[in-house]
C-alpha positions as a Markdown table, in Angstrom:
| # | Residue | x | y | z |
|---|---|---|---|---|
| 1 | Unk | 104.5 | 37.5 | 125.6 |
| 2 | Unk | 105.4 | 41.0 | 126.8 |
| 3 | Unk | 104.3 | 42.4 | 123.4 |
| 4 | Unk | 100.8 | 40.8 | 123.8 |
| 5 | Unk | 100.4 | 42.3 | 127.3 |
| 6 | Unk | 101.3 | 45.7 | 126.0 |
| 7 | Unk | 98.9 | 45.5 | 123.1 |
| 8 | Unk | 96.1 | 44.4 | 125.4 |
| 9 | Unk | 96.8 | 47.2 | 127.8 |
| 10 | Unk | 96.8 | 49.8 | 125.0 |
| 11 | Unk | 93.4 | 48.7 | 123.7 |
| 12 | Unk | 90.4 | 50.7 | 124.9 |
| 13 | Unk | 88.4 | 48.7 | 127.3 |
| 14 | Unk | 84.8 | 48.1 | 126.6 |
| 15 | Unk | 82.8 | 45.6 | 128.3 |
| 16 | Unk | 80.8 | 43.2 | 126.2 |
| 17 | Unk | 77.8 | 44.1 | 128.3 |
| 18 | Unk | 78.2 | 47.8 | 127.4 |
| 19 | Unk | 78.2 | 47.1 | 123.6 |
| 20 | Unk | 75.4 | 44.7 | 123.9 |
| 21 | Unk | 73.2 | 47.0 | 126.0 |
| 22 | Unk | 72.8 | 49.5 | 123.1 |
| 23 | Unk | 71.2 | 46.8 | 121.0 |
| 24 | Unk | 69.1 | 45.0 | 123.5 |
| 25 | Unk | 66.2 | 47.5 | 123.7 |
| 26 | Unk | 63.6 | 47.6 | 120.9 |
| 27 | Unk | 63.4 | 50.6 | 118.6 |
| 28 | Unk | 60.3 | 52.6 | 119.3 |
| 29 | Unk | 57.2 | 52.0 | 117.2 |
| 30 | Unk | 56.7 | 55.6 | 116.2 |
| 31 | Unk | 60.2 | 55.6 | 114.7 |
| 32 | Unk | 59.3 | 52.5 | 112.6 |
| 33 | Unk | 55.7 | 53.5 | 111.8 |
| 34 | Unk | 55.1 | 54.1 | 108.1 |
| 35 | Unk | 58.8 | 53.7 | 107.3 |
| 36 | Unk | 57.8 | 52.8 | 103.7 |
| 37 | Unk | 56.3 | 56.2 | 103.1 |
| 38 | Unk | 58.8 | 58.2 | 105.2 |
| 39 | Unk | 62.1 | 56.6 | 104.1 |
| 40 | Unk | 62.7 | 58.7 | 100.9 |
| 41 | Unk | 62.0 | 62.0 | 102.8 |
| 42 | Unk | 64.2 | 61.2 | 105.8 |
| 43 | Unk | 67.6 | 62.9 | 106.0 |
| 44 | Unk | 70.5 | 60.7 | 105.1 |
| 45 | Unk | 71.9 | 60.8 | 108.6 |
| 46 | Unk | 68.6 | 59.7 | 110.1 |
| 47 | Unk | 68.4 | 56.9 | 107.5 |
| 48 | Unk | 71.9 | 55.7 | 108.4 |
| 49 | Unk | 71.2 | 55.9 | 112.2 |
| 50 | Unk | 68.0 | 53.9 | 111.8 |
| 51 | Unk | 69.7 | 51.3 | 109.7 |
| 52 | Unk | 72.7 | 51.0 | 112.1 |
| 53 | Unk | 70.4 | 50.5 | 115.1 |
| 54 | Unk | 68.4 | 47.9 | 113.2 |
| 55 | Unk | 71.6 | 46.2 | 112.1 |
| 56 | Unk | 72.8 | 46.1 | 115.7 |
| 57 | Unk | 69.5 | 44.6 | 116.8 |
| 58 | Unk | 69.7 | 42.0 | 114.1 |
| 59 | Unk | 73.1 | 40.9 | 115.3 |
| 60 | Unk | 71.4 | 39.4 | 118.3 |
| 61 | Unk | 68.6 | 36.8 | 118.4 |
| 62 | Unk | 65.9 | 37.5 | 115.8 |
| 63 | Unk | 63.4 | 36.1 | 118.3 |
| 64 | Unk | 63.9 | 39.3 | 120.3 |
| 65 | Unk | 63.1 | 41.6 | 117.3 |
| 66 | Unk | 59.6 | 43.0 | 117.2 |
| 67 | Unk | 57.4 | 42.5 | 114.1 |
| 68 | Unk | 57.8 | 46.2 | 113.3 |
| 69 | Unk | 61.6 | 45.9 | 113.4 |
| 70 | Unk | 61.6 | 42.8 | 111.1 |
| 71 | Unk | 59.3 | 44.6 | 108.6 |
| 72 | Unk | 61.4 | 47.8 | 108.7 |
| 73 | Unk | 64.7 | 45.8 | 108.2 |
| 74 | Unk | 63.2 | 43.9 | 105.3 |
| 75 | Unk | 61.8 | 47.0 | 103.7 |
| 76 | Unk | 65.0 | 49.0 | 104.1 |
| 77 | Unk | 67.1 | 46.1 | 102.6 |
| 78 | Unk | 64.7 | 45.1 | 99.8 |
| 79 | Unk | 62.0 | 47.8 | 99.5 |
| 80 | Unk | 61.2 | 49.7 | 96.4 |
| 81 | Unk | 63.4 | 52.8 | 97.0 |
| 82 | Unk | 66.6 | 54.1 | 95.6 |
| 83 | Unk | 67.7 | 51.9 | 92.6 |
| 84 | Unk | 64.7 | 49.6 | 93.0 |
| 85 | Unk | 62.2 | 52.4 | 92.8 |
| 86 | Unk | 59.6 | 52.2 | 90.0 |
| 87 | Unk | 60.5 | 54.4 | 87.1 |
| 88 | Unk | 58.5 | 57.6 | 86.6 |
| 89 | Unk | 55.3 | 57.0 | 84.6 |
| 90 | Unk | 56.3 | 59.2 | 81.6 |
| 91 | Unk | 59.9 | 57.7 | 81.3 |
| 92 | Unk | 59.1 | 55.6 | 78.2 |
| 93 | Unk | 57.6 | 58.6 | 76.4 |
| 94 | Unk | 60.7 | 60.7 | 77.2 |
| 95 | Unk | 63.1 | 58.0 | 76.0 |
| 96 | Unk | 61.1 | 57.7 | 72.7 |
| 97 | Unk | 60.9 | 61.4 | 72.2 |
| 98 | Unk | 64.6 | 62.1 | 72.9 |
| 99 | Unk | 65.6 | 59.1 | 70.7 |
| 100 | Unk | 63.4 | 60.5 | 67.8 |
| 101 | Unk | 64.8 | 64.0 | 68.4 |
| 102 | Unk | 68.4 | 62.6 | 68.3 |
| 103 | Unk | 67.8 | 60.7 | 65.1 |
| 104 | Unk | 66.1 | 63.7 | 63.5 |
| 105 | Unk | 69.0 | 66.0 | 64.4 |
| 106 | Unk | 71.5 | 63.4 | 63.1 |
| 107 | Unk | 69.6 | 63.2 | 59.8 |
| 108 | Unk | 69.5 | 67.0 | 59.4 |
| 109 | Unk | 73.3 | 67.1 | 60.0 |
| 110 | Unk | 73.8 | 64.3 | 57.5 |
| 111 | Unk | 71.6 | 65.9 | 54.8 |
| 112 | Unk | 73.3 | 69.3 | 55.3 |
| 113 | Unk | 76.8 | 67.9 | 54.9 |
| 114 | Unk | 75.6 | 65.8 | 51.9 |
| 115 | Unk | 74.1 | 68.8 | 50.2 |
| 116 | Unk | 77.4 | 70.6 | 50.3 |
| 117 | Unk | 79.5 | 67.6 | 49.2 |
| 118 | Unk | 81.3 | 67.4 | 45.8 |
| 119 | Unk | 79.8 | 65.1 | 43.2 |
| 120 | Unk | 81.1 | 61.6 | 43.0 |
| 121 | Unk | 84.4 | 61.1 | 41.1 |
| 122 | Unk | 84.2 | 60.1 | 37.4 |
| 123 | Unk | 85.8 | 56.7 | 38.3 |
| 124 | Unk | 82.5 | 55.8 | 40.1 |
| 125 | Unk | 80.4 | 55.7 | 36.9 |
| 126 | Unk | 79.4 | 52.3 | 35.4 |
| 127 | Unk | 81.0 | 53.2 | 32.1 |
| 128 | Unk | 84.4 | 53.8 | 33.7 |
| 129 | Unk | 84.3 | 50.6 | 35.6 |
| 130 | Unk | 83.3 | 48.6 | 32.5 |
| 131 | Unk | 86.3 | 50.2 | 30.7 |
| 132 | Unk | 88.4 | 49.1 | 33.7 |
| 133 | Unk | 87.2 | 45.5 | 33.2 |
| 134 | Unk | 88.2 | 45.6 | 29.5 |
| 135 | Unk | 91.6 | 47.0 | 30.4 |
| 136 | Unk | 92.2 | 44.2 | 32.9 |
| 137 | Unk | 91.1 | 41.5 | 30.4 |
| 138 | Unk | 93.5 | 43.1 | 27.8 |
| 139 | Unk | 96.3 | 43.0 | 30.4 |
| 140 | Unk | 95.4 | 39.4 | 31.3 |
| 141 | Unk | 95.2 | 40.4 | 35.0 |
| 142 | Unk | 94.6 | 37.5 | 37.5 |
| 143 | Unk | 94.4 | 34.7 | 34.9 |
| 144 | Unk | 93.8 | 31.9 | 37.4 |
| 145 | Unk | 90.8 | 33.0 | 39.3 |
| 146 | Unk | 90.1 | 36.6 | 38.4 |
| 147 | Unk | 88.5 | 38.5 | 35.5 |
| 148 | Unk | 90.9 | 37.1 | 32.8 |
| 149 | Unk | 90.2 | 33.4 | 33.8 |
| 150 | Unk | 88.2 | 31.1 | 31.7 |
| 151 | Unk | 84.5 | 31.0 | 32.6 |
| 152 | Unk | 84.6 | 34.0 | 34.9 |
| 153 | Unk | 81.1 | 35.2 | 35.7 |
| 154 | Unk | 81.6 | 37.9 | 38.3 |
| 155 | Unk | 81.0 | 41.7 | 37.9 |
| 156 | Unk | 84.7 | 42.6 | 37.9 |
| 157 | Unk | 85.2 | 46.2 | 38.8 |
| 158 | Unk | 81.5 | 47.2 | 38.2 |
| 159 | Unk | 79.9 | 48.4 | 41.4 |
| 160 | Unk | 78.0 | 51.6 | 40.5 |
| 161 | Unk | 74.8 | 52.2 | 38.6 |
| 162 | Unk | 74.9 | 53.8 | 35.2 |
| 163 | Unk | 75.9 | 57.5 | 35.3 |
| 164 | Unk | 73.6 | 58.3 | 32.4 |
| 165 | Unk | 70.0 | 59.3 | 33.0 |
C-alpha cells in the first residue's frame, strides 16, 4: 500500500483535461488543403506532426472530425504515396533493358571462357564409350539389370555424339 502511494506520488501529474484539450480543436483547413499534392514535398518532421495531430483527433469521437480531417487521415493512411506510389512510367523499359544487358554480358563472359577452354577429353568420344560398353560386356559387369544382362536395350556408357566429322 505504501509502495503504491509512493509510485503515484512520483508520477508526473497531468490532468485528463489537459491531454484532451490538445486534440479537441480542429486542424486548420489551410493545413489540410491539397494534402494529396503537398504530402511528398513536406519535410518529414511536418508530416509526422500532422499525422500525430490527426491521430490525436481520431482518438476522440469521429463525429467531431471535420470532413477535411477525415479525408486527410484516409489519404495519409491509404493514399498513393511512399510504397503505394505508382511506378515511374519508364520502369518496365528499364527492367527489360537491364535484364537484356545482364544476359548479354553473361553470354559474352561464357563465350570468352569457352573459347579459351581445353578440348573435351578423349574419353568423351562416342568411339571410346562404345569400347567401354564392349569392355563391360566382356567383364560381365552388372549381370542382373545392367549392360551384361539378357535383353538389355539401354545405351550403356554412350552419351556423346561421334567424334568423327
